[in-house]
C-alpha positions in Angstrom: 27.0 83.6 75.5 25.5 81.2 78.0 25.6 77.4 77.5 24.3 74.7 79.8 25.4 71.1 79.2 25.0 69.9 82.8 23.5 70.9 86.1 24.3 70.1 89.8 22.2 67.7 91.7 21.5 70.3 94.3 19.4 72.2 91.8 16.8 69.5 92.1 16.3 70.4 95.8 16.2 74.1 95.0 13.4 73.8 92.5 10.0 75.3 93.3 8.4 75.4 89.8 8.0 71.7 88.9 6.6 70.2 92.1 9.4 67.6 92.6 8.7 67.3 96.4 12.2 66.1 97.2 13.9 65.5 100.6 17.5 64.6 101.0 18.1 61.4 102.9 21.9 61.3 102.7 24.8 62.2 100.4 25.1 65.9 101.2 28.7 65.8 100.0 27.6 64.6 96.6 25.2 67.4 95.7 27.8 68.9 93.4 27.6 65.9 91.1 26.5 66.7 87.6 23.4 65.6 85.7 24.1 65.6 81.9 20.8 64.2 80.4 17.1 64.7 80.8 16.6 61.0 80.4 15.6 59.1 83.5 16.9 55.6 84.4 14.9 52.9 86.2 17.7 50.6 87.1 15.6 47.5 88.0 17.8 45.0 86.2 20.9 46.5 87.9 19.7 44.9 91.1 20.0 41.6 89.4 23.5 42.3 88.3 22.9 43.5 84.7 24.4 47.0 84.6 25.3 47.3 80.8 22.8 50.0 80.1 23.2 52.0 83.3 24.7 55.4 82.3 26.8 57.5 84.8 25.9 61.1 85.4 22.2 60.5 85.1 19.4 60.5 87.6 17.9 57.1 88.7 14.5 56.4 90.1 13.5 53.6 92.4 9.8 52.8 92.6 7.7 50.1 94.3 8.9 47.4 92.0 12.6 47.9 92.7 12.1 48.3 96.5 9.9 45.2 96.6 12.6 43.1 94.8 15.3 44.5 97.0 13.3 43.3 100.1 13.3 39.7 98.8 17.1 39.5 98.9 19.0 38.1 101.8 20.6 40.9 104.0 24.2 40.2 102.7 23.0 40.2 99.1 21.1 43.4 99.7 24.2 45.1 101.0 26.3 43.8 98.0 23.7 44.9 95.4 23.3 48.4 97.0 27.0 49.0 97.1 27.5 47.9 93.5 24.6 50.2 92.4 26.0 53.2 94.3 29.5 52.5 92.7 28.1 53.1 89.2 28.6 56.9 89.4 25.0 57.8 89.1 24.2 61.4 89.6 21.7 60.6 92.3 19.1 58.0 93.3 15.5 59.0 94.1 13.0 56.7 95.8 9.3 57.6 95.0 6.0 57.2 96.8 7.6 58.0 100.2 8.6 54.3 100.4 10.7 53.3 103.4 14.4 53.1 102.4 16.4 50.1 103.9 19.4 51.0 106.0 21.7 49.1 103.6 20.8 51.4 100.8 21.3 54.5 103.0 24.7 53.2 104.2 25.8 52.4 100.6 24.8 55.8 99.4 26.6 57.5 102.3 29.7 55.5 101.8 29.9 56.4 98.1 28.8 60.1 98.7 25.9 59.6 96.3 22.9 61.8 97.0 19.9 59.7 98.0 16.5 61.4 98.0 12.8 60.6 98.4 9.7 62.0 96.8 6.0 61.6 97.8 5.0 61.4 94.1 4.2 58.1 92.3 7.0 57.1 90.0 5.1 58.1 86.8 4.2 61.5 88.2 7.7 62.2 89.5 9.4 61.1 86.2 7.1 63.4 84.2 7.8 66.4 86.5 11.6 65.8 86.7 11.9 65.3 82.9 10.3 68.7 82.4 12.6 70.2 84.9 15.7 68.7 83.4 14.7 69.7 79.8 14.3 73.3 81.0 17.4 73.3 83.1 19.6 71.7 80.5 18.5 73.9 77.6 21.5 75.5 75.9 21.1 79.2 75.0 23.0 82.1 73.4 22.2 85.3 71.6 23.4 86.6 68.2 23.3 90.0 66.5 21.3 89.4 63.3 17.8 88.9 61.9 15.8 85.6 61.8 13.2 85.2 59.1 10.9 82.3 58.2 11.3 82.1 54.4 9.1 79.4 52.8 9.2 77.4 56.0 13.0 77.7 56.3 14.4 79.5 59.3 17.0 81.8 57.8 19.4 83.7 60.1 20.9 86.7 58.4 24.2 87.9 59.7 26.6 90.7 58.8 28.2 93.8 60.3 26.1 96.7 61.4 24.6 98.8 58.6 25.1 96.2 55.8 21.4 95.9 55.2 20.2 92.9 57.3 17.0 94.6 58.5 16.2 96.0 55.0 16.5 92.5 53.6 14.2 91.2 56.3 11.6 94.0 55.6 11.6 93.2 51.9 11.1 89.5 52.7 8.1 90.4 54.9 6.6 92.5 52.1 6.9 89.4 49.9 4.8 87.3 52.4 7.5 85.8 54.6 7.5 86.1 58.4 9.8 87.9 60.8 10.9 86.1 63.9 13.5 88.5 65.4 15.5 91.6 64.5 18.7 92.8 66.0 18.9 90.3 68.9 18.2 86.7 68.1 17.9 84.4 71.2 19.0 80.9 70.3 18.2 77.8 72.4 18.6 74.1 72.1 17.2 71.4 74.3 19.4 68.3 74.9 19.9 66.4 71.7 17.4 68.5 69.8 17.6 71.1 67.0 18.2 74.8 67.6 15.4 77.4 67.7 15.5 81.2 67.5 13.2 83.7 69.0 13.1 87.5 69.6 13.9 89.5 72.6 10.9 90.1 75.0 11.8 93.8 75.0 12.2 94.3 71.3 9.4 91.9 70.3 8.6 92.3 66.6 9.9 95.8 66.2 12.5 96.6 63.6 14.9 99.5 63.2 15.2 100.9 59.6 17.8 103.6 59.2 16.1 106.8 58.0 12.7 105.5 59.0 13.1 104.6 62.7 11.5 102.0 64.8 8.5 100.2 63.1 6.2 97.4 64.5 6.0 94.6 61.9 3.0 93.0 63.6 1.0 96.3 63.6 2.0 97.2 60.0 1.5 93.9 58.3 -0.7 91.8 60.6 -0.2 88.7 62.8 0.5 86.6 59.7 3.8 88.5 59.1 5.4 87.4 62.4 6.0 84.3 64.4 7.3 83.7 67.9 10.1 81.2 67.2 11.5 79.2 64.4 13.8 76.3 63.9 17.1 77.6 62.5 18.1 75.8 59.3 20.2 78.2 57.2 22.7 81.0 57.9 23.3 83.7 55.4 26.1 86.1 56.0 26.2 89.4 54.1 29.7 90.7 53.4 30.9 93.7 51.6 32.2 92.9 48.1 35.9 92.4 48.0 37.6 92.4 44.5 40.5 90.4 46.0 38.3 87.5 47.2 37.3 84.6 45.0 33.7 83.8 45.8 32.1 80.4 45.2 30.5 80.5 41.8 29.3 76.9 41.5 27.8 76.3 44.9 29.9 73.2 45.6 31.4 74.5 48.7 29.7 73.3 51.9 30.2 75.9 54.6 28.9 75.5 58.1 28.2 77.9 61.0 28.5 76.3 64.4 25.8 77.3 67.0 25.4 75.5 70.3 27.4 72.5 69.0 25.2 72.2 65.9 26.6 72.8 62.4 24.1 74.9 60.3 24.5 75.2 56.5 25.9 78.6 55.7 26.1 80.8 52.6 28.3 84.0 52.2 26.6 86.5 50.0 28.8 89.4 48.8 27.0 92.8 48.8 27.4 95.5 46.3 25.1 97.9 44.4 22.8 96.3 41.9 22.5 92.9 43.6 19.0 92.0 44.7 19.8 90.4 48.1 16.2 89.6 48.9 15.7 87.5 45.8 19.0 85.8 46.5 18.0 84.9 50.0 14.6 83.7 48.9 16.2 81.5 46.2 18.7 80.2 48.8 15.8 79.0 50.9 14.2 77.3 48.0 17.5 75.7 47.1 17.9 74.5 50.7 14.5 72.8 50.5 15.7 71.1 47.3 18.8 69.8 49.0 16.8 68.5 51.9 14.8 66.4 49.4 18.1 65.1 47.9 18.4 67.4 44.9 21.7 69.3 44.8 21.7 71.4 41.6 25.4 72.3 41.7 26.5 68.7 42.2 24.2 67.4 39.6 25.5 70.0 37.1 29.1 69.1 38.0 28.4 65.4 37.5 26.7 66.0 34.1 29.6 68.2 33.0 32.1 65.4 34.1 30.1 62.9 32.1 30.1 65.1 29.0 33.9 65.6 29.3 34.5 61.9 29.7 32.3 61.1 26.7 34.1 63.7 24.6 37.5 62.2 25.5 36.2 58.7 24.6 35.0 59.9 21.2 38.2 61.6 20.5 40.1 58.4 21.5 38.0 56.3 19.1 38.6 58.8 16.3 42.4 58.6 16.8 42.2 54.8 16.6 40.2 54.9 13.3 42.8 57.2 11.7 
């Protein structure tokens, strides 16, 4: 498993794919500082003393507006403002448009060991490029052994031990018109603050292993409409061998979750034994999930109706006793 929740500032300087055009002015000792968010700060108001919305461990950008305002301040005020800014534990400060950086800002950054960089880009261009870089760099990822299928628009991850029938369920779902995303190895990724998505391995592609049949290519057999490259993961179904000693949920009131990359995904445990049509159960599970998303929880509604009937029955019996 590989998860990324922050990156070092030095990775900005190492980048060659997003055209950041960065040069380090000072703060070599602070290049190990962490960046935890892809959101960029323009701390203009911080120069006027309002720092309530300045977040530590984020990247800050100074453009022409900030540098022009700084130049209007008296030298002593410039030094004070720069030192207070660099004390805010920012990940780093980047000046755009190759603007000249005043010595007081360089001194303040050096004294606080905060990386100070410069880019030749305009602020808007640089922010666009660095946000793309950070979104890519901060993407969390992992891989799971299972099958991911798009069932009625719901991304269903089928888990279970080897040989329990995950691939066979997925194949049956494909024959019913649903779409395969990945078999055997499911790559999971999540951008900062976003949902989780699953995709297949580049090597395996949309191939599937069916015991007794071998390796088959779902795209070639069923056409392009039977597969998709990636899908938002919304429901986990775990197949388990039937155990007579286990009491399984019969009402559907239990709310189980499967945690992936810090996201709790609704989970169902389906016991497997001969005679159970697992494909139909998974398809109905996807339909039921869509109903829940729209605010209709069948099991809870049934339970509430049952409780009302029981309460009314007790009331009628109570009235009968009073009449007697």
